[in-house]
N, C-alpha and C positions, 0 to 999 in steps of 0.2 A: 541470499543472505544470513551464509548456514552460521558465523560469528555472533547473526544478533538472536537466532535460531535455538542457539544452542543450550541458553540457561533452561529455558524453561522446557525443552526435551530433557535435560540433567534433570530437572525436578519430577517431571514425571516419572522417571523413569525411578528415581528416590520415593515417590510415592508408592508407585506398585508395589517394586519390591518391599517397603514395609509396611506395606500395606493390612499384613496382620496385627501389628500394633497398632497401629492410626486406626483404626476399625475398629480396634477394643476402646481406644480412647473416646472416639465416638459415639460408643456405646452401642454399634450395632453388631460387635463382631461379641457377646457376654458369654466367654468361657468360666468365665466364676458361676456359671448359673447352671448348678449341680441337678434342680430338682424342676420337673416338666420340659416342655418341649422348647424348641429353641431354631434357627436355623442360621446357621452359622454361614455357610456359602454365601447365601442370598444378600446373610448381611453384612458380609464382606463386600459384593459387590454394590450394594444399596453406599455402604460409605464410600466406595471408590466413584462410584457418580457424583456423592456431596463433596468430595475434596476437589473432582474437576469441574465442577457446577454446574455438570450438563446438564441439558432441558429438553426430556423425551415427548417427541406429538408424534399420534397417529393417526394413518387415513381412517374412514370412512368406511367400514366395510365388514369382513369377516374378522373376528377378534381371536386372542390367544386361543387353543384349542385345550381347554384345562381337565379334557378327560385325560391330559397326561400326567396329571397329578396320581389321579390313580393306576392307570396301566400305562405299558409301555408305547410314547410315540418317537418319533425318529423328527428331531428338527431340524431345519436344511435351511442355515442361513450362510451368506456372502461372507467373503473375508478380507479384509481388509486391514488388520495390523494390530497392534499388543493389544490396543483398545477392544478387540471384539473378547478379551477374555472378560473383561465386567461386562462390559456392554448389552450382551446376547444371554447373559445369565439373568440382566433386567430386562430385558425382551422376552423372556421366556417366566420373570415371576419364578426362578430357582427353581422351577420343575425338573429343568432338565441337567446330567454332570456333563462336564465339558469331556474332549474327546481330545485328547492332545499327546503331542511327542513326548519321550523322556529329554529331549535337551530344554525343555521349556520349562524342566524340573532344576537343572542344572544353571540357568540364567536365573530364575526366580526360588531360590529354596524356601524361602522363610515362608509366604502364602503358598506355594506349592505344598510343603508338608503338613500347612491344615486342612487344605479338600482333602487331600489323601486319607488324612484321618478321620472325616467326617462322612468319608466316600463321596466326594463330590465330583473326582474326575478318572478315566480310566486313561492309563497312559499306555501308549506302544513305541515300538520304534520302527521308524521309518527306515526300508531298506533291508527290515531284518523278518519280512514276512514270506515264509515260504511255505508253511500248513496252514489255508487262509480257512480251513473246518476248524482247524485246534484255536487259531486267534479271532473267530467265530464263538466258539464255544466259550472262551475265556470271556468274553463280552457280556455274553447274557449270565458267566456266575458272577461277575462284576454288578450287573444292573439287579441280582437278584438279590446279591448280597447288600446292598444297599436302600437308603429309602427311599432315593431317587429312581424311579423307574426312566425315566427319559434322557433323552442324549439330545445334545447339539452337533452336528456333522456339517464337516463346510464341501462340498463336493465337489466346488472348483478344485480343491487339493492344495492349492500354493495361494498364500496373500498375496490378494494382487490390487493397485489402485487406479487398474481402467476404468473407463466408461463402459467397457462392454464387459458382460461375463467372460472368466475362462471356459472351458467346454468342461460339463457335468462331468463327474467321475461317477462309475454305478458300482462300487463296491458297497458302499451301506444300503443302497439301493437294494440290490441281491438279499442284505440282510434283513431287507425292513420285510420283502416279499415272502421272502424263505419262513417270516415269521408270522406273517401276516399285521404287522404294524403297522399301523398311519402313519404316514407321515405330513406335515408341517413346513412348508415355505413361512421363515421366518426374514425378510428384507429388509434392512436397516441404510439409508444413506446419510453420508459425512461425518461416518464414525473412525476415517484416516483423519479429519481435523483435531479431533481429541488426543492421539496419538499417530505418529508416525516413522516407524523407526527406518523405515527406506530415505527419508526424506530427514530425519531427522529432529523433528517439529513435535509441537505439543502443545494443543488450543487448550482455553479455559473459558466455561459459558459456554460451548457451542450446542447448536441444536441436535439431535438427532431422528430425523423422522424414521417410523416404523409401518410398516405394512406386511400383513398377512394373509395366506391362501385359506382358503376353505380346508380341512383336513381332507388328505385323498386316502381314502381304505383300501388298501392293495388288496384283500379279500375279496374285493368286486370285480379283480380284475383278472379275465382266464387264464392269460401268457403273462409271464414276465415282460417282454416286450410292448407288449402294451400298458402296464403300471408303467414304463420307464418312459415311455414316450409321453404319457400322459403328464408324471413327474415335468419332464422337460418343458411340453409347453408350457405348463403352469409357471414354471421357472421364469422361463423367459417373458411371458407375460407381467409376472408381478415385479420382475427387474424393470421393464418397460413402465408399469403402473406408479413406482415407488420414483423412480428417476425422471421422471417425465411431472410427476404433482408441484402442485404451487406448494406453497408455506403455508398460504390458506385454507386448506383442503385440509388440511390437518388440526387436532383437536390435541389440546394441553391434559394429561392425563397422572397424576403425581404416581408414583408405582406405590403398591399397596403394602404394608407392612406385613411379615408373613412369621410367624415363629410355629410351625408346626411338623418340627422333624422331632421326632422320640429316640433322642439319642442314646445308645446302652452307656453304662457307667464306665466301660473301658475307654468309650470315646472321648467321653468327658472330660475323663481323667488324665486322658494321652493328652485332651485340649488347655489342661489347667497347667501341664506340664512346658508344651511347647509355645501358650502364649504369654504364659511368665518369663520364659527364658526368650522369647521374642523384645519383650519389652523393656529387658536389661539389655539386651544384645543394643537396642535402637537408641536407649538415655546412653549407652557407652560410646555408641557411634557420634551422636551429636555432639556428645562434649570435646571426644580428642579431635573430630572435624573442627570443633569452635578455636581450638587450642591452635591445630594449624592452620587455620586461615589467620589467627594473629599472627603468629609468626611469621607465616609471610609478608605480612602487612610492615614487621617490625623490623624487616631489611630494607624496606626503604627507609628509614631513617626519616630524617627530619624532614622526607620527602613524605610521610606517611599517610598524611592530610590529604594533600593532592592526590595522592593513589587512591585513598578512600573515595574522593569527592568525585574520582570517575567513576570510580568503580560502580557506586550509588547511579549517576545517571546513565551507564552501562544497560544495569539490570531493570533501571525504572525502564528507560525506551524497548530494550527487550522482551520486557512481561506487557508493555502495553502493547505492542504488536499481536502477544500470545492473546491476549483478551480480545482482540477482535472478532468480531462474527463470520465467519464464512458460512455465504449464503449458502444453503444445500443445496435448492432445488430451485427451478427444474433443470436436468442437465442434458436431457433429448427429448423430442416433442411430444405433446401430449398426445396420450389414447383413450383411449373407450376402455369401459370398463368389463373388457370381454376377454378370454383367451386369446392364446396366439391365432390363427388365422381363422379368428370367428369363432373360437371352444368358444363358451361359455364355461365360467370354473366353476369347479366338481363343487356342489352345494350336499353337505352333509353335518352332523351337528356338531355344535363348535363347542358345547358345553357337555358337563359331567360324563360319569364315565361310563365304558361302553366296552364292556368283557371278551364282546367278539372280536370286536376292532383291537383291543388290547393284544389277543392274538397270546401261542405259547412260549417261554422262554427257550423251550429246548431248540435243541440245534435240528431244522426241519429240511436242511438242504446244504448246497453247497456255494453258500456267500461267496462274492468273490472282493472280498473288503480292500479299498482304498482309502487312506486314510489322509487326515491334516489335523496338523496343530490347531 
């Protein structure tokens, strides 16, 4: 039903593309606030959550590792679609930067420019990584220079909407292990119902179900293989736990309002320029798009009223489909709350700073980075 799916998908792309000025108009990205802390990247994600009317449900059990607010944590998330850009920022409550390809910047330059300015994204070129150590040092510098010390990583390497996980790549596990950073798995179901560029669909009012693992502290493992094996088993367990859960097993939790980033005056000044320019460009785009639409309707002459009626019916039917709720769970048989092969999930503190777990930000080894947007 591509023809009926197209208008909601195009609207979803429009909302994502112009999310900076739209987020500002919703009051979530307050680039004009020059005094005191704020959180532009998290506000951007919350604004998109509101625009897509998403509801988040959280499974009982471990919670988000808030130690990532004070020291570095690598959050491992499943990669489903373009919707991951903001849905995973909401799921990690703005504690983590996105790790993304430069190609994303050229597709969505408006909002990507803003997250670059506030240092909430680390960009790399896929296929151009020759010196892994140099790239890892580059990521270290980006983390040190940002008020956001943690990172969202997609270990599958590619977007996939399959019911089973793609093989996990180990590049960022080397990065975490060499620097003694903890990792936490943040698994979410139904993200592709919000937006799927592969199917060219978008949905509104959809439910996202999120499950967290306990943080896995790399410093507790004598070898990298032991650490990677444990992460893989916990990843498989969380995948099964989230995708086999019933929606009744999850609880509603409103994302908190967080304004705790202290940006420099230079960053705030740049955001004023970029934010103001994006508002001007947005309204210019709306104006000329409206004029182009009216011109196209005028081509129908005396049949313009009939063309308008057909268009209205088409859009009503199309968006009625887009607002149909997609049942997120279950997608596979239920599992007991144990790790793969009967291994219990890792038990560790899930809140508060942990200086040892945070590790050193220096380059302490030869991480073999394998990245995904």
